[in-house]
Biopython code that builds the backbone (N, CA, C, O; Angstrom):
import numpy as np
from Bio.PDB.StructureBuilder import StructureBuilder

atoms = [
    (1, "MET", "N", (-9.486, 14.155, -2.569)),
    (1, "MET", "CA", (-10.118, 14.527, -0.711)),
    (1, "MET", "C", (-9.158, 15.269, -0.451)),
    (1, "MET", "O", (-8.054, 14.786, -0.199)),
    (2, "GLU", "N", (-9.360, 16.465, -0.459)),
    (2, "GLU", "CA", (-8.485, 17.382, -0.059)),
    (2, "GLU", "C", (-7.399, 17.639, 1.050)),
    (2, "GLU", "O", (-6.453, 18.426, 1.006)),
    (3, "ASP", "N", (-7.837, 16.625, 2.231)),
    (3, "ASP", "CA", (-7.329, 16.602, 3.656)),
    (3, "ASP", "C", (-6.458, 15.229, 3.373)),
    (3, "ASP", "O", (-5.317, 15.213, 3.836)),
    (4, "CYS", "N", (-6.779, 14.433, 2.867)),
    (4, "CYS", "CA", (-6.277, 12.775, 2.708)),
    (4, "CYS", "C", (-4.816, 13.315, 2.521)),
    (4, "CYS", "O", (-4.527, 14.407, 2.031)),
    (5, "LEU", "N", (-3.855, 12.275, 3.038)),
    (5, "LEU", "CA", (-2.615, 12.515, 3.739)),
    (5, "LEU", "C", (-1.985, 11.674, 2.160)),
    (5, "LEU", "O", (-0.921, 12.036, 1.658)),
    (6, "PHE", "N", (-2.621, 10.834, 1.705)),
    (6, "PHE", "CA", (-2.078, 9.941, 0.621)),
    (6, "PHE", "C", (-2.436, 10.495, -0.474)),
    (6, "PHE", "O", (-1.825, 10.101, -1.467)),
    (7, "CYS", "N", (-3.360, 11.414, -0.658)),
    (7, "CYS", "CA", (-3.991, 12.009, -1.801)),
    (7, "CYS", "C", (-3.048, 13.065, -2.188)),
    (7, "CYS", "O", (-2.882, 13.324, -3.380)),
    (8, "LYS", "N", (-2.372, 13.737, -1.195)),
    (8, "LYS", "CA", (-1.267, 14.839, -1.114)),
    (8, "LYS", "C", (-0.309, 14.055, -1.847)),
    (8, "LYS", "O", (-0.074, 14.474, -2.980)),
    (9, "ILE", "N", (0.350, 12.937, -1.450)),
    (9, "ILE", "CA", (1.187, 12.343, -1.740)),
    (9, "ILE", "C", (1.454, 11.991, -3.430)),
    (9, "ILE", "O", (2.466, 12.120, -4.118)),
    (10, "ILE", "N", (0.331, 11.584, -3.698)),
    (10, "ILE", "CA", (-0.419, 10.566, -4.908)),
    (10, "ILE", "C", (0.063, 12.392, -6.101)),
    (10, "ILE", "O", (0.665, 12.423, -7.174)),
    (11, "ALA", "N", (-0.544, 13.633, -5.254)),
    (11, "ALA", "CA", (-0.651, 14.538, -5.916)),
    (11, "ALA", "C", (1.000, 15.162, -6.037)),
    (11, "ALA", "O", (1.198, 15.863, -7.029)),
    (12, "GLY", "N", (1.692, 15.037, -5.484)),
    (12, "GLY", "CA", (2.888, 15.502, -5.366)),
    (12, "GLY", "C", (2.693, 16.294, -4.808)),
    (12, "GLY", "O", (3.163, 17.200, -5.497)),
    (13, "ASP", "N", (2.150, 16.899, -3.629)),
    (13, "ASP", "CA", (2.243, 17.777, -2.622)),
    (13, "ASP", "C", (3.167, 17.358, -1.530)),
    (13, "ASP", "O", (3.963, 18.153, -1.028)),
    (14, "ILE", "N", (3.076, 16.244, -1.199)),
    (14, "ILE", "CA", (3.897, 15.677, -0.568)),
    (14, "ILE", "C", (4.957, 15.512, -0.412)),
    (14, "ILE", "O", (5.205, 16.652, -0.021)),
    (15, "PRO", "N", (6.273, 14.818, -0.367)),
    (15, "PRO", "CA", (7.565, 14.209, -1.143)),
    (15, "PRO", "C", (7.325, 13.450, -0.909)),
    (15, "PRO", "O", (6.725, 13.477, 0.165)),
    (16, "SER", "N", (7.472, 12.088, -1.514)),
    (16, "SER", "CA", (7.659, 10.266, -1.013)),
    (16, "SER", "C", (8.640, 9.757, -1.973)),
    (16, "SER", "O", (8.656, 10.274, -3.090)),
    (17, "THR", "N", (9.351, 8.940, -1.732)),
    (17, "THR", "CA", (10.234, 8.007, -2.472)),
    (17, "THR", "C", (9.174, 6.918, -3.461)),
    (17, "THR", "O", (8.706, 5.819, -3.163)),
    (18, "MET", "N", (9.101, 7.352, -4.134)),
    (18, "MET", "CA", (8.133, 6.476, -5.322)),
    (18, "MET", "C", (9.325, 5.191, -5.911)),
    (18, "MET", "O", (10.456, 5.249, -6.395)),
    (19, "ILE", "N", (8.517, 4.243, -5.619)),
    (19, "ILE", "CA", (8.961, 2.739, -6.386)),
    (19, "ILE", "C", (8.336, 2.877, -7.538)),
    (19, "ILE", "O", (8.976, 3.015, -8.581)),
    (20, "TYR", "N", (6.952, 2.857, -7.504)),
    (20, "TYR", "CA", (6.077, 2.246, -8.537)),
    (20, "TYR", "C", (4.851, 2.922, -8.706)),
    (20, "TYR", "O", (4.242, 3.311, -7.710)),
    (21, "GLU", "N", (4.262, 3.176, -10.235)),
    (21, "GLU", "CA", (3.178, 4.087, -10.147)),
    (21, "GLU", "C", (2.402, 3.495, -11.821)),
    (21, "GLU", "O", (2.997, 3.132, -12.836)),
    (22, "ASP", "N", (1.635, 3.546, -11.688)),
    (22, "ASP", "CA", (0.495, 3.201, -13.020)),
    (22, "ASP", "C", (-0.381, 3.916, -13.017)),
    (22, "ASP", "O", (-0.350, 4.960, -12.365)),
    (23, "GLU", "N", (-1.492, 3.519, -13.809)),
    (23, "GLU", "CA", (-2.662, 4.546, -14.067)),
    (23, "GLU", "C", (-3.675, 4.597, -12.766)),
    (23, "GLU", "O", (-4.510, 5.467, -12.515)),
    (24, "ASP", "N", (-3.337, 3.335, -11.966)),
    (24, "ASP", "CA", (-4.598, 3.138, -11.078)),
    (24, "ASP", "C", (-3.762, 3.164, -9.676)),
    (24, "ASP", "O", (-4.489, 3.030, -8.691)),
    (25, "THR", "N", (-2.533, 3.295, -9.435)),
    (25, "THR", "CA", (-2.078, 3.272, -8.384)),
    (25, "THR", "C", (-0.583, 3.853, -8.122)),
    (25, "THR", "O", (0.234, 4.177, -8.984)),
    (26, "TYR", "N", (-0.433, 3.900, -6.694)),
    (26, "TYR", "CA", (1.297, 4.815, -6.795)),
    (26, "TYR", "C", (2.107, 3.949, -5.543)),
    (26, "TYR", "O", (1.517, 3.857, -4.467)),
    (27, "ALA", "N", (2.889, 3.585, -5.631)),
    (27, "ALA", "CA", (3.786, 2.935, -4.654)),
    (27, "ALA", "C", (4.804, 3.757, -3.777)),
    (27, "ALA", "O", (5.659, 4.337, -4.446)),
    (28, "PHE", "N", (4.875, 3.908, -2.547)),
    (28, "PHE", "CA", (6.354, 4.473, -2.354)),
    (28, "PHE", "C", (6.901, 3.762, -0.693)),
    (28, "PHE", "O", (6.106, 2.934, -0.247)),
    (29, "TYR", "N", (7.921, 3.986, 0.019)),
    (29, "TYR", "CA", (8.597, 3.662, 0.837)),
    (29, "TYR", "C", (8.093, 4.241, 2.039)),
    (29, "TYR", "O", (8.206, 5.459, 2.181)),
    (30, "ASP", "N", (7.529, 3.521, 2.966)),
    (30, "ASP", "CA", (7.021, 3.651, 3.961)),
    (30, "ASP", "C", (7.736, 4.538, 4.972)),
    (30, "ASP", "O", (8.751, 3.944, 5.335)),
    (31, "ILE", "N", (7.591, 5.958, 5.695)),
    (31, "ILE", "CA", (8.201, 6.788, 6.303)),
    (31, "ILE", "C", (8.780, 6.262, 7.825)),
    (31, "ILE", "O", (9.755, 6.702, 8.435)),
    (32, "HIS", "N", (7.920, 5.258, 8.194)),
    (32, "HIS", "CA", (8.168, 4.274, 9.238)),
    (32, "HIS", "C", (8.019, 2.803, 9.263)),
    (32, "HIS", "O", (7.167, 2.190, 9.907)),
    (33, "PRO", "N", (9.027, 2.242, 8.418)),
    (33, "PRO", "CA", (8.781, 1.321, 8.265)),
    (33, "PRO", "C", (8.524, -0.280, 9.480)),
    (33, "PRO", "O", (9.456, -0.584, 10.224)),
    (34, "GLN", "N", (7.562, -0.889, 9.489)),
    (34, "GLN", "CA", (8.217, -2.004, 10.191)),
    (34, "GLN", "C", (8.739, -3.129, 10.222)),
    (34, "GLN", "O", (8.875, -3.856, 11.206)),
    (35, "THR", "N", (9.122, -3.360, 8.907)),
    (35, "THR", "CA", (10.290, -4.848, 8.349)),
    (35, "THR", "C", (11.474, -3.539, 7.816)),
    (35, "THR", "O", (11.368, -2.315, 7.732)),
    (36, "LYS", "N", (12.598, -4.515, 7.527)),
    (36, "LYS", "CA", (13.669, -4.092, 6.919)),
    (36, "LYS", "C", (13.203, -3.115, 5.374)),
    (36, "LYS", "O", (13.698, -2.044, 5.022)),
    (37, "ALA", "N", (12.051, -3.958, 4.634)),
    (37, "ALA", "CA", (11.539, -3.246, 3.558)),
    (37, "ALA", "C", (9.863, -3.123, 3.746)),
    (37, "ALA", "O", (9.164, -4.029, 4.201)),
    (38, "HIS", "N", (9.472, -2.072, 3.388)),
    (38, "HIS", "CA", (8.212, -1.736, 3.887)),
    (38, "HIS", "C", (7.813, -0.653, 2.794)),
    (38, "HIS", "O", (8.305, 0.476, 2.761)),
    (39, "ALA", "N", (6.859, -1.134, 1.901)),
    (39, "ALA", "CA", (6.274, -0.296, 1.240)),
    (39, "ALA", "C", (4.845, -0.255, 1.161)),
    (39, "ALA", "O", (4.113, -1.160, 1.560)),
    (40, "LEU", "N", (4.283, 1.335, 0.383)),
    (40, "LEU", "CA", (2.699, 0.975, 0.982)),
    (40, "LEU", "C", (2.572, 1.078, -0.878)),
    (40, "LEU", "O", (3.459, 1.384, -1.675)),
    (41, "VAL", "N", (1.021, 0.667, -1.164)),
    (41, "VAL", "CA", (0.751, 0.697, -2.453)),
    (41, "VAL", "C", (-0.948, 1.156, -2.174)),
    (41, "VAL", "O", (-1.758, 0.653, -1.395)),
    (42, "VAL", "N", (-1.078, 2.092, -2.958)),
    (42, "VAL", "CA", (-1.861, 3.568, -2.383)),
    (42, "VAL", "C", (-2.911, 3.379, -3.844)),
    (42, "VAL", "O", (-2.281, 3.389, -4.902)),
    (43, "SER", "N", (-4.076, 3.251, -3.931)),
    (43, "SER", "CA", (-5.206, 3.750, -4.915)),
    (43, "SER", "C", (-5.085, 5.141, -5.354)),
    (43, "SER", "O", (-4.908, 6.097, -4.599)),
    (44, "LYS", "N", (-5.177, 5.179, -6.437)),
    (44, "LYS", "CA", (-4.931, 6.663, -7.128)),
    (44, "LYS", "C", (-6.284, 7.300, -7.001)),
    (44, "LYS", "O", (-6.278, 8.521, -6.842)),
    (45, "ARG", "N", (-7.416, 6.700, -7.042)),
    (45, "ARG", "CA", (-8.913, 6.914, -6.402)),
    (45, "ARG", "C", (-9.117, 6.967, -4.710)),
    (45, "ARG", "O", (-8.822, 6.093, -3.894)),
    (46, "HIS", "N", (-9.471, 7.741, -4.574)),
    (46, "HIS", "CA", (-9.428, 7.923, -3.149)),
    (46, "HIS", "C", (-10.656, 7.289, -2.651)),
    (46, "HIS", "O", (-11.753, 7.830, -2.797)),
    (47, "VAL", "N", (-10.446, 5.763, -1.862)),
    (47, "VAL", "CA", (-11.782, 5.060, -1.401)),
    (47, "VAL", "C", (-11.362, 5.014, 0.319)),
    (47, "VAL", "O", (-10.155, 4.960, 0.554)),
    (48, "PRO", "N", (-12.174, 5.032, 1.331)),
    (48, "PRO", "CA", (-11.472, 5.138, 2.665)),
    (48, "PRO", "C", (-11.244, 4.068, 3.095)),
    (48, "PRO", "O", (-10.631, 4.202, 4.154)),
    (49, "ASP", "N", (-11.486, 2.525, 2.726)),
    (49, "ASP", "CA", (-11.096, 1.500, 3.084)),
    (49, "ASP", "C", (-11.341, 0.322, 2.060)),
    (49, "ASP", "O", (-11.959, 0.351, 0.996)),
    (50, "LEU", "N", (-10.706, -0.687, 2.660)),
    (50, "LEU", "CA", (-11.421, -2.146, 1.768)),
    (50, "LEU", "C", (-12.663, -2.297, 1.674)),
    (50, "LEU", "O", (-13.214, -2.764, 0.677)),
    (51, "GLU", "N", (-13.551, -1.715, 3.256)),
    (51, "GLU", "CA", (-14.878, -2.059, 3.052)),
    (51, "GLU", "C", (-15.689, -1.179, 2.166)),
    (51, "GLU", "O", (-16.909, -1.347, 2.166)),
    (52, "ARG", "N", (-15.007, 0.005, 1.192)),
    (52, "ARG", "CA", (-16.108, 0.330, 0.573)),
    (52, "ARG", "C", (-15.462, 0.292, -0.670)),
    (52, "ARG", "O", (-15.353, 1.323, -1.334)),
    (53, "ASN", "N", (-15.019, -0.791, -1.063)),
    (53, "ASN", "CA", (-13.902, -1.527, -1.877)),
    (53, "ASN", "C", (-15.057, -1.561, -3.469)),
    (53, "ASN", "O", (-14.682, -2.085, -4.518)),
    (54, "THR", "N", (-16.368, -0.926, -3.304)),
    (54, "THR", "CA", (-17.301, -1.019, -4.550)),
    (54, "THR", "C", (-17.333, 0.089, -5.614)),
    (54, "THR", "O", (-17.656, 0.223, -6.794)),
    (55, "ALA", "N", (-16.670, 1.056, -4.262)),
    (55, "ALA", "CA", (-16.483, 2.560, -5.408)),
    (55, "ALA", "C", (-15.603, 2.564, -6.351)),
    (55, "ALA", "O", (-15.575, 3.336, -7.310)),
    (56, "LEU", "N", (-14.519, 1.303, -5.995)),
    (56, "LEU", "CA", (-13.078, 0.950, -7.400)),
    (56, "LEU", "C", (-13.930, 0.086, -8.230)),
    (56, "LEU", "O", (-14.806, -0.638, -7.756)),
    (57, "THR", "N", (-13.619, 0.191, -9.631)),
    (57, "THR", "CA", (-13.958, -0.799, -10.617)),
    (57, "THR", "C", (-13.232, -2.220, -10.167)),
    (57, "THR", "O", (-12.402, -2.157, -9.260)),
    (58, "ASP", "N", (-13.483, -3.326, -10.696)),
    (58, "ASP", "CA", (-12.969, -4.463, -10.515)),
    (58, "ASP", "C", (-11.070, -4.241, -11.098)),
    (58, "ASP", "O", (-10.015, -4.720, -10.683)),
    (59, "HIS", "N", (-11.400, -3.336, -12.154)),
    (59, "HIS", "CA", (-9.893, -3.520, -12.526)),
    (59, "HIS", "C", (-8.978, -2.469, -11.810)),
    (59, "HIS", "O", (-7.772, -2.650, -11.640)),
    (60, "GLU", "N", (-9.683, -1.322, -11.393)),
    (60, "GLU", "CA", (-8.483, -0.532, -10.334)),
    (60, "GLU", "C", (-8.263, -1.248, -9.122)),
    (60, "GLU", "O", (-7.139, -1.088, -8.646)),
    (61, "LEU", "N", (-9.293, -2.238, -8.296)),
    (61, "LEU", "CA", (-8.877, -3.095, -7.174)),
    (61, "LEU", "C", (-7.752, -4.151, -7.301)),
    (61, "LEU", "O", (-6.749, -4.327, -6.609)),
    (62, "ALA", "N", (-8.236, -4.828, -8.439)),
    (62, "ALA", "CA", (-7.141, -5.910, -9.040)),
    (62, "ALA", "C", (-5.739, -5.105, -9.253)),
    (62, "ALA", "O", (-4.760, -5.633, -8.724)),
    (63, "ALA", "N", (-5.531, -3.907, -9.955)),
    (63, "ALA", "CA", (-4.193, -3.011, -10.382)),
    (63, "ALA", "C", (-3.865, -2.648, -8.722)),
    (63, "ALA", "O", (-2.701, -2.249, -8.706)),
    (64, "CYS", "N", (-4.299, -2.632, -7.642)),
    (64, "CYS", "CA", (-3.600, -2.900, -6.369)),
    (64, "CYS", "C", (-2.497, -3.904, -6.196)),
    (64, "CYS", "O", (-1.281, -3.714, -6.174)),
    (65, "LEU", "N", (-3.498, -5.515, -6.026)),
    (65, "LEU", "CA", (-3.073, -6.464, -5.637)),
    (65, "LEU", "C", (-1.685, -6.795, -6.877)),
    (65, "LEU", "O", (-0.589, -7.179, -6.468)),
    (66, "ARG", "N", (-1.945, -6.587, -8.292)),
    (66, "ARG", "CA", (-0.966, -6.393, -8.902)),
    (66, "ARG", "C", (0.095, -5.528, -8.870)),
    (66, "ARG", "O", (1.184, -5.926, -9.284)),
    (67, "ALA", "N", (-0.042, -4.327, -8.419)),
    (67, "ALA", "CA", (1.346, -3.656, -8.059)),
    (67, "ALA", "C", (1.623, -3.519, -6.830)),
    (67, "ALA", "O", (2.313, -2.562, -6.478)),
    (68, "CYS", "N", (1.011, -4.707, -5.653)),
    (68, "CYS", "CA", (1.831, -5.253, -4.591)),
    (68, "CYS", "C", (2.969, -6.558, -5.005)),
    (68, "CYS", "O", (4.090, -6.553, -4.495)),
    (69, "ALA", "N", (2.693, -7.268, -5.637)),
    (69, "ALA", "CA", (3.545, -8.189, -6.215)),
    (69, "ALA", "C", (4.458, -7.846, -7.336)),
    (69, "ALA", "O", (5.320, -8.665, -7.655)),
    (70, "THR", "N", (4.303, -6.200, -8.250)),
    (70, "THR", "CA", (5.269, -5.784, -8.705)),
    (70, "THR", "C", (6.367, -5.003, -8.134)),
    (70, "THR", "O", (7.524, -4.858, -8.529)),
    (71, "VAL", "N", (5.629, -4.440, -6.921)),
    (71, "VAL", "CA", (6.524, -3.986, -6.123)),
    (71, "VAL", "C", (7.403, -4.706, -5.184)),
    (71, "VAL", "O", (8.397, -4.090, -4.801)),
    (72, "ALA", "N", (7.251, -5.649, -4.838)),
    (72, "ALA", "CA", (7.386, -6.499, -4.197)),
    (72, "ALA", "C", (8.761, -7.562, -5.106)),
    (72, "ALA", "O", (9.528, -8.300, -4.487)),
    (73, "ARG", "N", (8.777, -7.423, -6.280)),
    (73, "ARG", "CA", (10.026, -7.430, -7.321)),
    (73, "ARG", "C", (10.652, -6.387, -7.493)),
    (73, "ARG", "O", (11.716, -6.782, -7.971)),
    (74, "LEU", "N", (10.704, -5.114, -7.407)),
    (74, "LEU", "CA", (11.100, -4.274, -7.204)),
    (74, "LEU", "C", (11.938, -3.897, -6.414)),
    (74, "LEU", "O", (12.901, -3.223, -6.782)),
    (75, "MET", "N", (11.709, -4.312, -4.968)),
    (75, "MET", "CA", (12.237, -4.551, -3.856)),
    (75, "MET", "C", (13.135, -5.524, -3.510)),
    (75, "MET", "O", (13.914, -5.593, -2.559)),
    (76, "GLY", "N", (12.890, -6.338, -4.511)),
    (76, "GLY", "CA", (13.862, -7.805, -4.368)),
    (76, "GLY", "C", (13.559, -8.754, -3.534)),
    (76, "GLY", "O", (14.370, -9.606, -3.170)),
    (77, "LEU", "N", (12.254, -8.687, -3.124)),
    (77, "LEU", "CA", (11.652, -9.404, -2.261)),
    (77, "LEU", "C", (10.706, -11.095, -2.632)),
    (77, "LEU", "O", (10.329, -12.026, -1.921)),
    (78, "ALA", "N", (10.654, -10.861, -3.744)),
    (78, "ALA", "CA", (10.291, -11.761, -4.669)),
    (78, "ALA", "C", (10.857, -13.680, -4.115)),
    (78, "ALA", "O", (10.318, -14.713, -3.716)),
    (79, "GLN", "N", (11.878, -13.301, -4.359)),
    (79, "GLN", "CA", (12.745, -14.566, -4.303)),
    (79, "GLN", "C", (12.416, -15.394, -2.992)),
    (79, "GLN", "O", (12.183, -16.596, -2.866)),
    (80, "SER", "N", (12.475, -14.315, -2.001)),
    (80, "SER", "CA", (12.377, -14.634, -0.257)),
    (80, "SER", "C", (11.425, -14.573, 0.476)),
    (80, "SER", "O", (11.533, -15.061, 1.601)),
    (81, "GLY", "N", (10.246, -13.981, 0.083)),
    (81, "GLY", "CA", (8.869, -13.753, 0.311)),
    (81, "GLY", "C", (8.314, -12.537, 0.678)),
    (81, "GLY", "O", (9.242, -11.803, 1.019)),
    (82, "TYR", "N", (7.726, -12.224, 0.730)),
    (82, "TYR", "CA", (6.995, -10.916, 1.419)),
    (82, "TYR", "C", (5.104, -11.377, 2.171)),
    (82, "TYR", "O", (4.322, -12.320, 2.283)),
    (83, "ARG", "N", (5.264, -9.842, 2.504)),
    (83, "ARG", "CA", (3.891, -10.559, 3.285)),
    (83, "ARG", "C", (2.658, -8.859, 2.693)),
    (83, "ARG", "O", (2.954, -7.730, 3.082)),
    (84, "VAL", "N", (1.813, -9.037, 2.072)),
    (84, "VAL", "CA", (1.281, -7.914, 2.107)),
    (84, "VAL", "C", (-0.236, -7.854, 2.855)),
    (84, "VAL", "O", (-1.029, -8.794, 2.822)),
    (85, "VAL", "N", (-0.527, -6.341, 3.653)),
    (85, "VAL", "CA", (-1.433, -6.402, 4.683)),
    (85, "VAL", "C", (-2.197, -5.295, 3.883)),
    (85, "VAL", "O", (-1.966, -4.619, 2.880)),
    (86, "ASN", "N", (-3.141, -5.414, 4.725)),
    (86, "ASN", "CA", (-4.649, -3.937, 4.410)),
    (86, "ASN", "C", (-4.854, -3.781, 5.931)),
    (86, "ASN", "O", (-4.527, -4.806, 6.529)),
    (87, "ASN", "N", (-5.323, -2.745, 6.763)),
    (87, "ASN", "CA", (-5.787, -2.460, 7.562)),
    (87, "ASN", "C", (-6.966, -1.718, 7.578)),
    (87, "ASN", "O", (-7.008, -0.501, 7.402)),
    (88, "CYS", "N", (-7.972, -2.476, 7.797)),
    (88, "CYS", "CA", (-9.435, -1.835, 7.741)),
    (88, "CYS", "C", (-10.105, -1.261, 9.083)),
    (88, "CYS", "O", (-10.623, -1.806, 10.057)),
    (89, "GLY", "N", (-9.946, -0.348, 8.832)),
    (89, "GLY", "CA", (-10.995, 0.358, 10.499)),
    (89, "GLY", "C", (-9.981, 0.397, 11.399)),
    (89, "GLY", "O", (-8.816, -0.001, 11.411)),
    (90, "GLU", "N", (-10.776, 1.032, 12.230)),
    (90, "GLU", "CA", (-10.258, 1.345, 13.568)),
    (90, "GLU", "C", (-9.525, -0.148, 14.276)),
    (90, "GLU", "O", (-8.344, -0.459, 14.430)),
    (91, "ASP", "N", (-10.524, -0.710, 14.534)),
    (91, "ASP", "CA", (-9.746, -2.144, 15.680)),
    (91, "ASP", "C", (-8.482, -2.452, 14.725)),
    (91, "ASP", "O", (-7.461, -2.785, 15.325)),
    (92, "ALA", "N", (-8.412, -2.384, 13.281)),
    (92, "ALA", "CA", (-7.300, -2.851, 12.789)),
    (92, "ALA", "C", (-5.990, -1.903, 12.402)),
    (92, "ALA", "O", (-5.106, -2.232, 11.611)),
    (93, "CYS", "N", (-6.081, -0.361, 13.308)),
    (93, "CYS", "CA", (-5.343, 0.054, 13.287)),
    (93, "CYS", "C", (-5.141, 0.991, 12.402)),
    (93, "CYS", "O", (-4.009, 1.464, 12.304)),
    (94, "GLN", "N", (-6.166, 1.443, 11.597)),
    (94, "GLN", "CA", (-5.812, 1.877, 10.376)),
    (94, "GLN", "C", (-5.666, 3.227, 10.683)),
    (94, "GLN", "O", (-6.371, 3.890, 11.445)),
    (95, "THR", "N", (-4.343, 3.720, 9.797)),
    (95, "THR", "CA", (-4.128, 5.336, 10.405)),
    (95, "THR", "C", (-4.558, 6.372, 9.789)),
    (95, "THR", "O", (-4.951, 7.442, 10.254)),
    (96, "VAL", "N", (-4.424, 5.828, 8.136)),
    (96, "VAL", "CA", (-4.679, 6.816, 7.272)),
    (96, "VAL", "C", (-5.830, 6.337, 6.440)),
    (96, "VAL", "O", (-5.765, 5.166, 6.067)),
    (97, "LYS", "N", (-7.082, 7.191, 6.016)),
    (97, "LYS", "CA", (-8.397, 6.508, 5.706)),
    (97, "LYS", "C", (-8.247, 6.844, 4.264)),
    (97, "LYS", "O", (-8.668, 7.887, 3.764)),
    (98, "HIS", "N", (-7.771, 6.123, 3.776)),
    (98, "HIS", "CA", (-7.151, 6.058, 2.173)),
    (98, "HIS", "C", (-7.113, 4.465, 1.822)),
    (98, "HIS", "O", (-6.493, 3.851, 2.691)),
    (99, "LEU", "N", (-7.624, 3.620, 0.756)),
    (99, "LEU", "CA", (-6.946, 2.305, 0.488)),
    (99, "LEU", "C", (-5.697, 1.936, 0.252)),
    (99, "LEU", "O", (-5.287, 2.047, -0.903)),
    (100, "HIS", "N", (-4.812, 1.414, 1.291)),
    (100, "HIS", "CA", (-3.482, 1.190, 0.933)),
    (100, "HIS", "C", (-2.969, -0.169, 1.165)),
    (100, "HIS", "O", (-3.848, -0.790, 1.762)),
    (101, "PHE", "N", (-2.092, -0.794, 0.988)),
    (101, "PHE", "CA", (-2.011, -1.979, 0.880)),
    (101, "PHE", "C", (-0.229, -1.975, 1.335)),
    (101, "PHE", "O", (0.494, -1.288, 0.613)),
    (102, "HIS", "N", (0.543, -2.865, 2.712)),
    (102, "HIS", "CA", (1.867, -2.977, 2.868)),
    (102, "HIS", "C", (2.218, -3.945, 2.416)),
    (102, "HIS", "O", (1.606, -5.013, 2.452)),
    (103, "VAL", "N", (3.499, -3.688, 1.800)),
    (103, "VAL", "CA", (4.504, -4.974, 1.045)),
    (103, "VAL", "C", (5.126, -4.569, 2.040)),
    (103, "VAL", "O", (5.547, -3.437, 2.280)),
    (104, "LEU", "N", (5.223, -6.032, 2.974)),
    (104, "LEU", "CA", (6.344, -6.386, 3.893)),
    (104, "LEU", "C", (7.340, -7.151, 3.894)),
    (104, "LEU", "O", (7.054, -8.326, 3.666)),
    (105, "GLY", "N", (8.938, -6.817, 4.150)),
    (105, "GLY", "CA", (9.320, -8.198, 3.561)),
    (105, "GLY", "C", (11.373, -7.746, 3.750)),
    (105, "GLY", "O", (11.638, -6.591, 4.084)),
    (106, "GLY", "N", (12.175, -8.423, 3.582)),
    (106, "GLY", "CA", (13.506, -8.507, 3.729)),
    (106, "GLY", "C", (14.265, -9.124, 4.907)),
    (106, "GLY", "O", (15.491, -9.092, 5.017)),
    (107, "GLN", "N", (13.444, -9.672, 5.749)),
    (107, "GLN", "CA", (13.591, -10.148, 6.776)),
    (107, "GLN", "C", (12.645, -11.572, 7.228)),
    (107, "GLN", "O", (11.647, -11.736, 6.526)),
    (108, "LYS", "N", (12.829, -12.389, 8.105)),
    (108, "LYS", "CA", (12.320, -13.333, 8.613)),
    (108, "LYS", "C", (11.197, -13.247, 9.290)),
    (108, "LYS", "O", (11.499, -13.679, 10.403)),
    (109, "MET", "N", (10.014, -12.936, 9.304)),
    (109, "MET", "CA", (8.695, -12.479, 10.291)),
    (109, "MET", "C", (8.058, -13.949, 10.803)),
    (109, "MET", "O", (8.128, -15.054, 10.264)),
    (110, "ALA", "N", (7.424, -13.541, 12.024)),
    (110, "ALA", "CA", (6.779, -14.202, 12.549)),
    (110, "ALA", "C", (5.558, -15.168, 12.230)),
    (110, "ALA", "O", (4.647, -14.573, 11.655)),
    (111, "GLU", "N", (5.331, -16.463, 12.457)),
    (111, "GLU", "CA", (4.385, -17.035, 11.747)),
    (111, "GLU", "C", (3.117, -16.746, 11.565)),
    (111, "GLU", "O", (2.339, -16.975, 10.640)),
    (112, "ARG", "N", (2.975, -15.989, 12.996)),
    (112, "ARG", "CA", (1.601, -15.713, 13.195)),
    (112, "ARG", "C", (1.317, -13.890, 13.464)),
    (112, "ARG", "O", (2.429, -13.361, 13.502)),
    (113, "MET", "N", (0.725, -13.333, 13.563)),
    (113, "MET", "CA", (0.534, -11.755, 14.060)),
    (113, "MET", "C", (-0.147, -12.070, 15.303)),
    (113, "MET", "O", (-0.983, -12.900, 15.660)),
    (114, "ALA", "N", (0.542, -11.059, 15.870)),
    (114, "ALA", "CA", (0.091, -10.669, 17.369)),
    (114, "ALA", "C", (-1.263, -9.787, 16.840)),
    (114, "ALA", "O", (-2.003, -9.242, 17.658)),
]
sb = StructureBuilder()
sb.init_structure("model")
sb.init_model(0)
sb.init_chain("A")
sb.init_seg("    ")
for serial, (resi, resn, name, xyz) in enumerate(atoms, 1):
    if name == "N":
        sb.init_residue(resn, " ", resi, " ")
    sb.init_atom(name, np.array(xyz, "f"), 0.0, 1.0, " ", f" {name:<3s}", serial, name[0])
structure = sb.get_structure()
């Protein structure tokens, strides 16, 4: 999609600090981290959000979750723990309309989210 920030990052038109890439996903550090370690795992196929996940194959959707675990290991979070978050829609404060998952860690997190 031409005007999508994440599509431009995947294409290399906008710079990012890549952590991991495979045929279905691209992962990079968030430029506005919410925790000490904060990465984004993005589907390479443009899908606006998780609600429209049927546009992805089961393989592509599973690849996103597998990539989250791989990114957590690469960031050194697997031992201590990490959180995977997906914001879907306006009420969830999804700011980029492209399916992505946040991998958060590197610090003790609150037991419940506000």
